[in-house]
PDB file of N, CA, C and O in Angstrom:
ATOM      1  N   MET A   1      11.017   8.058  -6.025  1.00  0.00           N
ATOM      2  CA  MET A   1       9.915   7.268  -7.203  1.00  0.00           C
ATOM      3  C   MET A   1      10.489   7.796  -8.274  1.00  0.00           C
ATOM      4  O   MET A   1      11.003   8.903  -8.110  1.00  0.00           O
ATOM      5  N   THR A   2      10.556   7.210  -9.548  1.00  0.00           N
ATOM      6  CA  THR A   2      10.117   7.991 -11.041  1.00  0.00           C
ATOM      7  C   THR A   2       9.143   7.870 -11.808  1.00  0.00           C
ATOM      8  O   THR A   2       8.238   7.105 -11.475  1.00  0.00           O
ATOM      9  N   GLU A   3       9.065   8.607 -13.068  1.00  0.00           N
ATOM     10  CA  GLU A   3       7.713   8.874 -13.711  1.00  0.00           C
ATOM     11  C   GLU A   3       7.217   7.653 -13.601  1.00  0.00           C
ATOM     12  O   GLU A   3       6.153   7.261 -13.120  1.00  0.00           O
ATOM     13  N   ASP A   4       8.089   7.102 -14.091  1.00  0.00           N
ATOM     14  CA  ASP A   4       7.643   4.876 -14.539  1.00  0.00           C
ATOM     15  C   ASP A   4       6.529   4.647 -13.655  1.00  0.00           C
ATOM     16  O   ASP A   4       5.342   4.542 -13.964  1.00  0.00           O
ATOM     17  N   GLU A   5       7.290   4.557 -12.027  1.00  0.00           N
ATOM     18  CA  GLU A   5       6.395   3.976 -11.198  1.00  0.00           C
ATOM     19  C   GLU A   5       5.889   4.277 -10.654  1.00  0.00           C
ATOM     20  O   GLU A   5       6.243   5.183  -9.901  1.00  0.00           O
ATOM     21  N   PRO A   6       4.093   3.487 -10.608  1.00  0.00           N
ATOM     22  CA  PRO A   6       2.209   3.940 -10.621  1.00  0.00           C
ATOM     23  C   PRO A   6       2.617   4.691  -9.356  1.00  0.00           C
ATOM     24  O   PRO A   6       3.729   4.560  -8.845  1.00  0.00           O
ATOM     25  N   LYS A   7       1.584   5.546  -8.844  1.00  0.00           N
ATOM     26  CA  LYS A   7       1.545   5.962  -7.448  1.00  0.00           C
ATOM     27  C   LYS A   7       1.132   5.188  -6.766  1.00  0.00           C
ATOM     28  O   LYS A   7       0.563   4.399  -7.520  1.00  0.00           O
ATOM     29  N   ALA A   8       1.001   4.780  -5.563  1.00  0.00           N
ATOM     30  CA  ALA A   8      -0.164   4.315  -4.342  1.00  0.00           C
ATOM     31  C   ALA A   8      -0.835   4.653  -4.596  1.00  0.00           C
ATOM     32  O   ALA A   8      -0.941   5.759  -5.127  1.00  0.00           O
ATOM     33  N   TRP A   9      -1.651   3.903  -4.365  1.00  0.00           N
ATOM     34  CA  TRP A   9      -3.628   4.481  -4.086  1.00  0.00           C
ATOM     35  C   TRP A   9      -3.643   2.692  -3.164  1.00  0.00           C
ATOM     36  O   TRP A   9      -2.750   1.879  -2.924  1.00  0.00           O
ATOM     37  N   VAL A  10      -5.253   2.726  -2.863  1.00  0.00           N
ATOM     38  CA  VAL A  10      -5.863   2.393  -1.907  1.00  0.00           C
ATOM     39  C   VAL A  10      -5.822   1.041  -2.978  1.00  0.00           C
ATOM     40  O   VAL A  10      -6.016   0.960  -4.191  1.00  0.00           O
ATOM     41  N   GLY A  11      -5.466  -0.001  -1.900  1.00  0.00           N
ATOM     42  CA  GLY A  11      -5.338  -1.401  -1.898  1.00  0.00           C
ATOM     43  C   GLY A  11      -4.274  -2.298  -3.022  1.00  0.00           C
ATOM     44  O   GLY A  11      -4.287  -3.388  -3.594  1.00  0.00           O
ATOM     45  N   ASP A  12      -2.910  -0.458  -2.873  1.00  0.00           N
ATOM     46  CA  ASP A  12      -1.619  -1.416  -3.159  1.00  0.00           C
ATOM     47  C   ASP A  12      -1.277  -1.684  -1.559  1.00  0.00           C
ATOM     48  O   ASP A  12      -1.755  -1.356  -0.473  1.00  0.00           O
ATOM     49  N   GLN A  13       0.211  -2.743  -2.224  1.00  0.00           N
ATOM     50  CA  GLN A  13       0.922  -3.072  -1.599  1.00  0.00           C
ATOM     51  C   GLN A  13       2.239  -2.135  -1.466  1.00  0.00           C
ATOM     52  O   GLN A  13       2.735  -1.698  -2.505  1.00  0.00           O
ATOM     53  N   VAL A  14       2.714  -1.873  -0.436  1.00  0.00           N
ATOM     54  CA  VAL A  14       4.200  -0.622  -0.326  1.00  0.00           C
ATOM     55  C   VAL A  14       5.320  -0.859  -0.005  1.00  0.00           C
ATOM     56  O   VAL A  14       5.656  -2.035   0.135  1.00  0.00           O
ATOM     57  N   TRP A  15       5.920  -0.170   0.134  1.00  0.00           N
ATOM     58  CA  TRP A  15       7.341   0.012   0.859  1.00  0.00           C
ATOM     59  C   TRP A  15       7.341   1.321   1.385  1.00  0.00           C
ATOM     60  O   TRP A  15       7.614   2.321   0.720  1.00  0.00           O
ATOM     61  N   ASP A  16       7.095   1.316   2.341  1.00  0.00           N
ATOM     62  CA  ASP A  16       7.076   2.723   3.509  1.00  0.00           C
ATOM     63  C   ASP A  16       8.417   3.214   3.191  1.00  0.00           C
ATOM     64  O   ASP A  16       9.086   2.438   2.509  1.00  0.00           O
ATOM     65  N   ALA A  17       8.806   3.994   3.427  1.00  0.00           N
ATOM     66  CA  ALA A  17      10.725   3.926   2.811  1.00  0.00           C
ATOM     67  C   ALA A  17      11.058   4.816   4.760  1.00  0.00           C
ATOM     68  O   ALA A  17      12.074   4.613   5.425  1.00  0.00           O
ATOM     69  N   ASP A  18       9.676   5.870   5.266  1.00  0.00           N
ATOM     70  CA  ASP A  18       9.997   6.529   6.325  1.00  0.00           C
ATOM     71  C   ASP A  18      10.302   5.790   6.959  1.00  0.00           C
ATOM     72  O   ASP A  18      11.425   5.732   7.460  1.00  0.00           O
ATOM     73  N   ALA A  19       8.889   4.551   7.233  1.00  0.00           N
ATOM     74  CA  ALA A  19       8.425   3.652   8.321  1.00  0.00           C
ATOM     75  C   ALA A  19       9.387   2.546   8.270  1.00  0.00           C
ATOM     76  O   ALA A  19       9.700   2.145   9.391  1.00  0.00           O
ATOM     77  N   GLU A  20       9.890   1.998   7.381  1.00  0.00           N
ATOM     78  CA  GLU A  20      11.075   0.846   6.891  1.00  0.00           C
ATOM     79  C   GLU A  20       9.758  -0.042   7.095  1.00  0.00           C
ATOM     80  O   GLU A  20       9.829  -0.482   8.242  1.00  0.00           O
ATOM     81  N   LYS A  21       8.735  -0.437   6.555  1.00  0.00           N
ATOM     82  CA  LYS A  21       8.230  -1.639   6.241  1.00  0.00           C
ATOM     83  C   LYS A  21       6.891  -1.835   5.498  1.00  0.00           C
ATOM     84  O   LYS A  21       6.000  -0.988   5.426  1.00  0.00           O
ATOM     85  N   GLU A  22       6.880  -2.565   5.177  1.00  0.00           N
ATOM     86  CA  GLU A  22       5.496  -2.844   4.165  1.00  0.00           C
ATOM     87  C   GLU A  22       4.044  -2.873   4.601  1.00  0.00           C
ATOM     88  O   GLU A  22       3.876  -3.386   5.707  1.00  0.00           O
ATOM     89  N   GLY A  23       2.956  -2.437   3.979  1.00  0.00           N
ATOM     90  CA  GLY A  23       1.801  -2.236   4.577  1.00  0.00           C
ATOM     91  C   GLY A  23       1.242  -2.335   2.843  1.00  0.00           C
ATOM     92  O   GLY A  23       1.828  -2.539   1.780  1.00  0.00           O
ATOM     93  N   VAL A  24      -0.122  -2.087   3.212  1.00  0.00           N
ATOM     94  CA  VAL A  24      -1.245  -2.074   1.803  1.00  0.00           C
ATOM     95  C   VAL A  24      -2.047  -0.707   2.184  1.00  0.00           C
ATOM     96  O   VAL A  24      -1.900  -0.375   3.360  1.00  0.00           O
ATOM     97  N   VAL A  25      -2.803   0.073   1.455  1.00  0.00           N
ATOM     98  CA  VAL A  25      -2.986   1.200   1.787  1.00  0.00           C
ATOM     99  C   VAL A  25      -4.717   1.094   1.937  1.00  0.00           C
ATOM    100  O   VAL A  25      -5.499   0.739   1.054  1.00  0.00           O
ATOM    101  N   THR A  26      -5.029   1.504   3.288  1.00  0.00           N
ATOM    102  CA  THR A  26      -6.142   0.954   2.840  1.00  0.00           C
ATOM    103  C   THR A  26      -6.928   2.371   2.713  1.00  0.00           C
ATOM    104  O   THR A  26      -7.943   2.244   2.028  1.00  0.00           O
ATOM    105  N   ASP A  27      -6.689   3.851   3.260  1.00  0.00           N
ATOM    106  CA  ASP A  27      -8.163   4.801   2.760  1.00  0.00           C
ATOM    107  C   ASP A  27      -6.564   6.009   2.187  1.00  0.00           C
ATOM    108  O   ASP A  27      -5.414   5.569   2.160  1.00  0.00           O
ATOM    109  N   VAL A  28      -6.877   7.278   1.858  1.00  0.00           N
ATOM    110  CA  VAL A  28      -5.895   8.773   1.929  1.00  0.00           C
ATOM    111  C   VAL A  28      -7.221   9.055   2.097  1.00  0.00           C
ATOM    112  O   VAL A  28      -8.184   8.580   1.495  1.00  0.00           O
ATOM    113  N   LYS A  29      -7.172  10.194   3.317  1.00  0.00           N
ATOM    114  CA  LYS A  29      -7.860  11.191   3.750  1.00  0.00           C
ATOM    115  C   LYS A  29      -6.853  12.855   4.031  1.00  0.00           C
ATOM    116  O   LYS A  29      -5.748  13.158   4.481  1.00  0.00           O
ATOM    117  N   ALA A  30      -7.839  13.442   3.548  1.00  0.00           N
ATOM    118  CA  ALA A  30      -6.798  15.205   2.757  1.00  0.00           C
ATOM    119  C   ALA A  30      -5.762  14.905   2.653  1.00  0.00           C
ATOM    120  O   ALA A  30      -4.860  15.403   3.326  1.00  0.00           O
ATOM    121  N   GLY A  31      -5.553  13.778   1.558  1.00  0.00           N
ATOM    122  CA  GLY A  31      -3.611  13.563   0.691  1.00  0.00           C
ATOM    123  C   GLY A  31      -2.872  12.952   1.815  1.00  0.00           C
ATOM    124  O   GLY A  31      -1.651  13.105   1.782  1.00  0.00           O
ATOM    125  N   THR A  32      -3.425  12.221   2.903  1.00  0.00           N
ATOM    126  CA  THR A  32      -2.673  11.397   4.018  1.00  0.00           C
ATOM    127  C   THR A  32      -3.002  10.270   3.796  1.00  0.00           C
ATOM    128  O   THR A  32      -4.176   9.953   3.987  1.00  0.00           O
ATOM    129  N   PHE A  33      -2.078   9.341   3.332  1.00  0.00           N
ATOM    130  CA  PHE A  33      -2.152   8.069   3.618  1.00  0.00           C
ATOM    131  C   PHE A  33      -2.291   6.849   4.624  1.00  0.00           C
ATOM    132  O   PHE A  33      -1.254   6.372   5.083  1.00  0.00           O
ATOM    133  N   VAL A  34      -3.460   6.347   4.970  1.00  0.00           N
ATOM    134  CA  VAL A  34      -3.413   5.115   5.868  1.00  0.00           C
ATOM    135  C   VAL A  34      -2.880   3.741   5.547  1.00  0.00           C
ATOM    136  O   VAL A  34      -3.135   2.897   4.687  1.00  0.00           O
ATOM    137  N   LEU A  35      -2.157   3.822   6.423  1.00  0.00           N
ATOM    138  CA  LEU A  35      -1.628   1.982   5.701  1.00  0.00           C
ATOM    139  C   LEU A  35      -1.898   1.125   6.933  1.00  0.00           C
ATOM    140  O   LEU A  35      -2.006   1.820   7.943  1.00  0.00           O
ATOM    141  N   ARG A  36      -2.027  -0.076   7.126  1.00  0.00           N
ATOM    142  CA  ARG A  36      -1.558  -1.493   7.760  1.00  0.00           C
ATOM    143  C   ARG A  36      -0.959  -2.095   7.033  1.00  0.00           C
ATOM    144  O   ARG A  36      -0.765  -2.008   5.821  1.00  0.00           O
ATOM    145  N   GLU A  37      -0.406  -3.224   8.336  1.00  0.00           N
ATOM    146  CA  GLU A  37       0.674  -4.337   8.161  1.00  0.00           C
ATOM    147  C   GLU A  37      -0.189  -5.547   7.003  1.00  0.00           C
ATOM    148  O   GLU A  37      -1.405  -5.740   7.011  1.00  0.00           O
ATOM    149  N   VAL A  38       0.686  -6.150   6.193  1.00  0.00           N
ATOM    150  CA  VAL A  38       0.132  -6.628   4.979  1.00  0.00           C
ATOM    151  C   VAL A  38      -0.310  -7.493   5.314  1.00  0.00           C
ATOM    152  O   VAL A  38      -0.997  -8.112   4.502  1.00  0.00           O
ATOM    153  N   TYR A  39      -0.108  -8.222   7.223  1.00  0.00           N
ATOM    154  CA  TYR A  39      -1.532  -9.395   7.322  1.00  0.00           C
ATOM    155  C   TYR A  39      -1.979  -9.437   8.315  1.00  0.00           C
ATOM    156  O   TYR A  39      -2.573 -10.429   8.738  1.00  0.00           O
ATOM    157  N   SER A  40      -1.792  -8.218   9.045  1.00  0.00           N
ATOM    158  CA  SER A  40      -2.673  -7.617   9.925  1.00  0.00           C
ATOM    159  C   SER A  40      -3.857  -6.469   9.849  1.00  0.00           C
ATOM    160  O   SER A  40      -3.489  -5.392   9.378  1.00  0.00           O
ATOM    161  N   TRP A  41      -4.949  -6.554  10.174  1.00  0.00           N
ATOM    162  CA  TRP A  41      -6.161  -5.874  10.238  1.00  0.00           C
ATOM    163  C   TRP A  41      -6.192  -4.107  11.011  1.00  0.00           C
ATOM    164  O   TRP A  41      -6.691  -2.990  10.869  1.00  0.00           O
ATOM    165  N   THR A  42      -5.301  -4.871  11.833  1.00  0.00           N
ATOM    166  CA  THR A  42      -5.011  -3.846  13.834  1.00  0.00           C
ATOM    167  C   THR A  42      -4.048  -2.808  12.907  1.00  0.00           C
ATOM    168  O   THR A  42      -4.393  -1.893  12.159  1.00  0.00           O
ATOM    169  N   LEU A  43      -3.376  -3.061  13.081  1.00  0.00           N
ATOM    170  CA  LEU A  43      -1.820  -2.230  13.109  1.00  0.00           C
ATOM    171  C   LEU A  43      -1.783  -1.274  12.008  1.00  0.00           C
ATOM    172  O   LEU A  43      -1.782  -1.677  10.845  1.00  0.00           O
ATOM    173  N   THR A  44      -1.755  -0.057  12.295  1.00  0.00           N
ATOM    174  CA  THR A  44      -1.715   0.982  11.271  1.00  0.00           C
ATOM    175  C   THR A  44      -1.076   2.172  11.739  1.00  0.00           C
ATOM    176  O   THR A  44      -1.003   2.626  12.881  1.00  0.00           O
ATOM    177  N   TRP A  45      -0.627   2.596  10.653  1.00  0.00           N
ATOM    178  CA  TRP A  45       0.051   3.842  10.290  1.00  0.00           C
ATOM    179  C   TRP A  45      -0.599   4.994   9.069  1.00  0.00           C
ATOM    180  O   TRP A  45      -1.671   4.941   8.465  1.00  0.00           O
ATOM    181  N   THR A  46       0.414   5.928   8.999  1.00  0.00           N
ATOM    182  CA  THR A  46      -0.173   6.814   8.240  1.00  0.00           C
ATOM    183  C   THR A  46       1.815   7.098   7.515  1.00  0.00           C
ATOM    184  O   THR A  46       2.953   6.723   7.794  1.00  0.00           O
ATOM    185  N   ALA A  47       1.253   7.800   6.708  1.00  0.00           N
ATOM    186  CA  ALA A  47       2.500   8.395   5.363  1.00  0.00           C
ATOM    187  C   ALA A  47       1.749   9.637   5.257  1.00  0.00           C
ATOM    188  O   ALA A  47       0.603   9.445   4.849  1.00  0.00           O
ATOM    189  N   PRO A  48       2.019  10.761   5.481  1.00  0.00           N
ATOM    190  CA  PRO A  48       1.963  12.102   4.847  1.00  0.00           C
ATOM    191  C   PRO A  48       1.813  12.460   3.526  1.00  0.00           C
ATOM    192  O   PRO A  48       1.285  13.528   3.215  1.00  0.00           O
ATOM    193  N   THR A  49       2.426  11.291   2.335  1.00  0.00           N
ATOM    194  CA  THR A  49       2.289  11.148   0.574  1.00  0.00           C
ATOM    195  C   THR A  49       2.838  10.115   0.139  1.00  0.00           C
ATOM    196  O   THR A  49       3.457   9.395   0.923  1.00  0.00           O
ATOM    197  N   HIS A  50       2.773   9.901  -0.777  1.00  0.00           N
ATOM    198  CA  HIS A  50       2.858   8.650  -1.745  1.00  0.00           C
ATOM    199  C   HIS A  50       4.264   9.160  -1.634  1.00  0.00           C
ATOM    200  O   HIS A  50       4.708   8.723  -0.572  1.00  0.00           O
ATOM    201  N   GLU A  51       5.150   9.874  -2.237  1.00  0.00           N
ATOM    202  CA  GLU A  51       6.366   9.792  -2.234  1.00  0.00           C
ATOM    203  C   GLU A  51       7.477   9.397  -1.863  1.00  0.00           C
ATOM    204  O   GLU A  51       8.560   9.484  -2.440  1.00  0.00           O
ATOM    205  N   ARG A  52       7.149   8.840  -0.633  1.00  0.00           N
ATOM    206  CA  ARG A  52       8.357   7.903  -0.089  1.00  0.00           C
ATOM    207  C   ARG A  52       7.481   6.421  -0.202  1.00  0.00           C
ATOM    208  O   ARG A  52       8.080   5.379  -0.471  1.00  0.00           O
ATOM    209  N   LEU A  53       6.334   6.443  -0.020  1.00  0.00           N
ATOM    210  CA  LEU A  53       5.103   4.739  -1.051  1.00  0.00           C
ATOM    211  C   LEU A  53       6.070   4.382  -2.165  1.00  0.00           C
ATOM    212  O   LEU A  53       6.541   5.202  -2.953  1.00  0.00           O
ATOM    213  N   LYS A  54       6.434   2.493  -2.154  1.00  0.00           N
ATOM    214  CA  LYS A  54       7.056   3.056  -3.307  1.00  0.00           C
ATOM    215  C   LYS A  54       5.991   0.912  -3.768  1.00  0.00           C
ATOM    216  O   LYS A  54       6.265  -0.207  -3.334  1.00  0.00           O
ATOM    217  N   VAL A  55       4.767   1.434  -4.863  1.00  0.00           N
ATOM    218  CA  VAL A  55       4.047   0.117  -4.660  1.00  0.00           C
ATOM    219  C   VAL A  55       5.151  -0.945  -5.633  1.00  0.00           C
ATOM    220  O   VAL A  55       5.771  -0.705  -6.669  1.00  0.00           O
ATOM    221  N   THR A  56       5.033  -2.616  -4.484  1.00  0.00           N
ATOM    222  CA  THR A  56       5.544  -3.530  -4.481  1.00  0.00           C
ATOM    223  C   THR A  56       4.216  -4.531  -5.373  1.00  0.00           C
ATOM    224  O   THR A  56       4.591  -5.178  -6.351  1.00  0.00           O
ATOM    225  N   VAL A  57       2.812  -4.585  -4.991  1.00  0.00           N
ATOM    226  CA  VAL A  57       2.316  -5.914  -5.557  1.00  0.00           C
ATOM    227  C   VAL A  57       1.055  -4.000  -5.810  1.00  0.00           C
ATOM    228  O   VAL A  57       1.166  -3.026  -5.067  1.00  0.00           O
ATOM    229  N   PRO A  58       0.093  -4.095  -6.983  1.00  0.00           N
ATOM    230  CA  PRO A  58      -0.577  -3.016  -7.346  1.00  0.00           C
ATOM    231  C   PRO A  58      -1.798  -3.875  -6.866  1.00  0.00           C
ATOM    232  O   PRO A  58      -1.541  -5.059  -7.081  1.00  0.00           O
ATOM    233  N   ARG A  59      -2.963  -3.720  -6.327  1.00  0.00           N
ATOM    234  CA  ARG A  59      -4.314  -3.684  -6.054  1.00  0.00           C
ATOM    235  C   ARG A  59      -4.581  -5.055  -6.610  1.00  0.00           C
ATOM    236  O   ARG A  59      -4.724  -6.065  -5.921  1.00  0.00           O
ATOM    237  N   ALA A  60      -4.640  -4.988  -8.086  1.00  0.00           N
ATOM    238  CA  ALA A  60      -4.980  -5.315  -9.030  1.00  0.00           C
ATOM    239  C   ALA A  60      -4.104  -6.463  -9.151  1.00  0.00           C
ATOM    240  O   ALA A  60      -4.358  -6.707 -10.330  1.00  0.00           O
ATOM    241  N   GLU A  61      -3.071  -7.557  -8.743  1.00  0.00           N
ATOM    242  CA  GLU A  61      -2.329  -8.180  -8.631  1.00  0.00           C
ATOM    243  C   GLU A  61      -2.698  -8.852  -7.165  1.00  0.00           C
ATOM    244  O   GLU A  61      -2.680 -10.067  -6.969  1.00  0.00           O
ATOM    245  N   ARG A  62      -2.998  -7.976  -6.284  1.00  0.00           N
ATOM    246  CA  ARG A  62      -3.225  -8.714  -5.253  1.00  0.00           C
ATOM    247  C   ARG A  62      -4.750  -9.201  -5.285  1.00  0.00           C
ATOM    248  O   ARG A  62      -4.936 -10.187  -4.571  1.00  0.00           O
ATOM    249  N   LEU A  63      -5.254  -8.990  -5.584  1.00  0.00           N
ATOM    250  CA  LEU A  63      -7.000  -9.361  -5.793  1.00  0.00           C
ATOM    251  C   LEU A  63      -6.973 -10.756  -6.706  1.00  0.00           C
ATOM    252  O   LEU A  63      -7.760 -11.691  -6.558  1.00  0.00           O
ATOM    253  N   ARG A  64      -5.949 -10.693  -7.634  1.00  0.00           N
ATOM    254  CA  ARG A  64      -6.033 -12.141  -8.597  1.00  0.00           C
ATOM    255  C   ARG A  64      -5.043 -13.084  -7.974  1.00  0.00           C
ATOM    256  O   ARG A  64      -4.925 -14.221  -8.431  1.00  0.00           O
ATOM    257  N   GLN A  65      -4.400 -12.715  -7.059  1.00  0.00           N
ATOM    258  CA  GLN A  65      -3.877 -13.527  -6.174  1.00  0.00           C
ATOM    259  C   GLN A  65      -4.650 -14.346  -5.466  1.00  0.00           C
ATOM    260  O   GLN A  65      -4.775 -15.564  -5.592  1.00  0.00           O
ATOM    261  N   ARG A  66      -5.361 -13.342  -4.425  1.00  0.00           N
ATOM    262  CA  ARG A  66      -6.382 -14.512  -3.829  1.00  0.00           C
ATOM    263  C   ARG A  66      -7.203 -14.946  -4.348  1.00  0.00           C
ATOM    264  O   ARG A  66      -7.821 -15.846  -3.780  1.00  0.00           O
ATOM    265  N   GLN A  67      -7.650 -14.467  -5.834  1.00  0.00           N
ATOM    266  CA  GLN A  67      -9.207 -15.278  -6.317  1.00  0.00           C
ATOM    267  C   GLN A  67      -8.292 -16.500  -6.205  1.00  0.00           C
ATOM    268  O   GLN A  67      -8.434 -17.416  -5.395  1.00  0.00           O
ATOM    269  N   GLU A  68      -7.417 -16.395  -7.048  1.00  0.00           N
ATOM    270  CA  GLU A  68      -6.463 -17.522  -6.774  1.00  0.00           C
ATOM    271  C   GLU A  68      -6.363 -18.766  -5.913  1.00  0.00           C
ATOM    272  O   GLU A  68      -6.550 -19.925  -6.282  1.00  0.00           O
ATOM    273  N   LEU A  69      -5.947 -18.216  -4.375  1.00  0.00           N
ATOM    274  CA  LEU A  69      -6.015 -18.636  -3.449  1.00  0.00           C
ATOM    275  C   LEU A  69      -7.751 -19.101  -2.878  1.00  0.00           C
ATOM    276  O   LEU A  69      -8.008 -19.329  -1.696  1.00  0.00           O
ATOM    277  N   GLY A  70      -8.467 -19.144  -3.663  1.00  0.00           N
ATOM    278  CA  GLY A  70      -9.957 -19.157  -3.144  1.00  0.00           C
ATOM    279  C   GLY A  70     -10.735 -18.290  -1.921  1.00  0.00           C
ATOM    280  O   GLY A  70     -11.796 -18.546  -1.351  1.00  0.00           O
ATOM    281  N   TRP A  71      -9.858 -17.235  -1.749  1.00  0.00           N
ATOM    282  CA  TRP A  71      -9.900 -16.340  -0.540  1.00  0.00           C
ATOM    283  C   TRP A  71     -11.166 -15.089  -0.989  1.00  0.00           C
ATOM    284  O   TRP A  71     -11.450 -14.188  -0.200  1.00  0.00           O
TER     285      TRP A  71
END
């Protein structure tokens, strides 16, 4: 991650380089990031730090897309 890239936070869609998959950050507990698969609420995993998470769709953009779709 470079200084120009946003740090992952709750609601962001991210690429997890360690897990080699995309997910959504749902919580941060004691510095550990809890992620879920993009199209599932039940399949979750954790990432020990934001350093290997790359934001692919920021939370604000995800919310705008949902609103446009009428969700």
